[in-house]
N, C-alpha and C positions, 0 to 999 in steps of 0.2 A: 477204157479211162484212161488219163493221164496221171501219173502220180504225183501227188501234189504236196504241199506242207502236213496239209491235214492227216493224208494217208501214211505219210512218213512217220509222224508222230503216235498215231494207232498202231500202225504196225511193229514199230519197234525194231529190233535187230531182225525180224522176220521179211523186213521188207523186200530185200533183195531176192529173196527166195519163191515171194509172191509175184514179183514184178514183172514175169511173163502171162499170170492169170490175170492182173489186174489191169493191165494191157490189152486184154480179150473181148473179145464179144462176151463170153458167157458172165464175164461180172459185169459186162456194160446191161446187162439185160437183168440182172438181179437187179440193179439197184434203178432202173426205169420202173420195174414191176414196184420196187417199194417206195418209191415217189409217185406212181399213180395209187398205189393203194392209200397213201397218208393226202392223195389230194383227194380223193372221194370221201374222205372223213373218217377214215378208222384208224384205228389205234396200233402202233407197232409198237413192240418192246423188245428188248431195251431201246432207250434213246439214244439216237443215232452216235453221240462221241463215247458210248460204251461197247458198242456191236464188236469192236478187235479188243476188249480190254484183257483177255487172257493173254493175248498174243505180246501186248505192251506191257505185262506186267513180268512175265516171263520167258527170260532172255535165251534165247534157241541156244546159243554155246553152252549153257549148262543143265539143258533140259535133260532127267534123268529117268523119269517117266511119265506117261501119257494115259491119260485116263479120259475116255469120250465117252458123254453121254448124251441125252435126247435134244428137246428145245426150250429155250428159255420158258421160265413161268408167265403164264400167258394170264395173271389175274392181277389185281391190287389188292391191297390189304389195308383197311383206313384209310383208303384213297390213295394209297404211296405205290407206285409199282415196284412190285416186288423185283425183278429181273433187274441183273446189274451189271451183265455181260459174264460172267462167272457160273459156271453149274452150281447151284444149291446153296449158294451165297446169299444170305438175307440182311446185310447190310444196311437197307438202304429200309429197312422195317426194324431195326434191333431196337431193345434186346430179344424179341420174339422168334424164335426158330419156327421156320416151316416145317411139318411133317417130315418130310424126304432127309432135309439136316438133322434134323433130332433122329432118325434112324440110321445115318452115318455116325453118328457120334455113340448111338447106343452099340453098332458092330465093333466102333473101335474098342469101348470096355470091354465088350466079351473078348476082346483078342488080346488086349494090354491088363485088362484090369482095371477096377477101380481107382480113381486119386483124386480126394477133394480139389486138389490143388490145381489140376486140369480147367484151363478157361475153355469153355464150351461155346469160345464165341461165335459170332452170325456171321462177320469177316473171316472169310477165306481167303483174301489175298496174299494172305503171308504163305501158305502153300507155294503159289505163283512165286514169287518176291523169292522166298529165302529158303524152299525147300526144293523151287525148281521143278516142280511136278506140274505137267500141263493139262491143267483142265478145261476141257473144252467143248460146247455144246454142238452137235452134229449139224444141227440149224442154228445159225447166229441168231437169226429173230423170229419174231411169233407174232401172229395177228391177236389183238385183245380178243379173250374167250376162245380161243381156236387153238386149243393145245396140235402142235403137228403141223399147223396150218401153210407154213413154211418150208417144210422137210423136203419137198422137191426141187423149191428154189433154190438152196443150199448143197444141192446134193454133187451139183460139178466141183462148186467151190472145195468142199471136204476130200472128195476125191481126190482131189488138187492134190490137196497136203497129203495125202498116206502115199499117192504113187509116186509124184514127183518130189516130196519133200523127204519125208520120214523114212520111204524106201530108199534114197538115194543117199541122205547126208547122215543116217542114223544106222548102228548096228548093235544088235541085243540088250532092247530097253524093254522093260516091262510095258507093256500094251493092255491096257484092262477097258472092254467093251463091255458098258451096263445098260441094260436093257434093251429090247429088241429092233429099235428103231439106231441103235449105234451098232448093234451087232450087224446089222447089216452090210454095213464097211467093212467087214473082217475081209471081205473077197477082195479088197485094194492093198492088200499089205502082203511082201512075203514073209508066209510063218517063218520059214527058215533063219530068217534075220533078225526074228524078235521074239520076247515071250509074248506069250497070248494068251488072255483069259475071258472068257463070258460069264457076267451074274446078271442075276436080275436088277430092276431099278429098284431104288429104295422107294420110290414113291406106292409101287405095288403092293410094298407090305405096308404102306401108309393107309391105301385104299381099306383094304384087306384087314386092318386094325389087328397085324400079327408082326412077330421079328421079320426084320431084312433076313434073303437067303443071300446071304454074303460071302460066302462059303470063302472065309479068314483072306480076304482080296487083301487087304493093307497086308499083314504080314506077309504074304505072297511076295508082292512089292518088292519088300525087304530082303527076304530073303534071297532072292536074286540079286539085288546089289551088292549084297554083304558077298555073296557067292564072286559075282564076277568084279566086284570094284572095291570091297574091303567094308569091315564094320562102320567106317566114316560115314561112307556115302547112303548109310539108310537115312529115309526118310521120318522127320518127327511130327507123326500126324498130328501131335496135340501139341499147343504151348499150355505155357503155365502161368500163373495169373500174375505174377511177379515180374514177367517179362516183356519190355517192350515192344509194341508193335508198328510195325510199319503202316500206317491208314494210309491207303488211296483215296486222296480227296479229289476229285476232278473237277473241274473250273465248272461253273453252269453252265447248262447246255442252251445254248443260245441258237441252236441250228434252225432255220427254217424250210421250207418246203424246197425252195427254189437252191438251196446251199446244197453243197455236196458233204456228206453222203449221201441222205436223202432228207 
């Protein structure tokens, strides 16, 4: 696929690093499959304008931690698509929190304590934009009602991300693999070059109606960042209620089946 203005906008600062993959047959296969799926009348989440949202929001020059999760939400709630292009983000259905995001915040309170002034917001864009934590799904799309249905489709893309970008352009960053699907990508990263941690997905705890076995993953990330770069580089996982939020407001999605991306 040729790089066009739409892809330039969606990939942001990551475009040149991804250009070899974008211009490959592997990328063509991903989008021909997505087009065929939508032409067959099946819904694909998230909307095409938000597939690469995490890359658009997280400046590659500032990325200080990477959290890989699983597939996007494969459901709607109140008739609204939950998947926004960012793992666990529920801004499309705010103020409602999906159970996975609730587990995420419960884990943070266990590690950092309860503060009534913390803003448990559904919009997680601040972690990418302001804290420079890359939150990424291992598969960037999913067919409605079929979790992990596009896991194999996106494997070449995610493999490329680790082998040709993370391993070649970064050193010593905390990398967290959340859930079994994400953990399968550990084999594509050089362990001696990064700090690696594996934890279960919070959805597993939500389904089992129990606490998430998070293994203090958030404090683990901050301990590494403090040790390697200083305390000022630690992640502020919470936002306070009186802190102005940089809200991401994408333009309405007018993409048709014939348009690019899909």
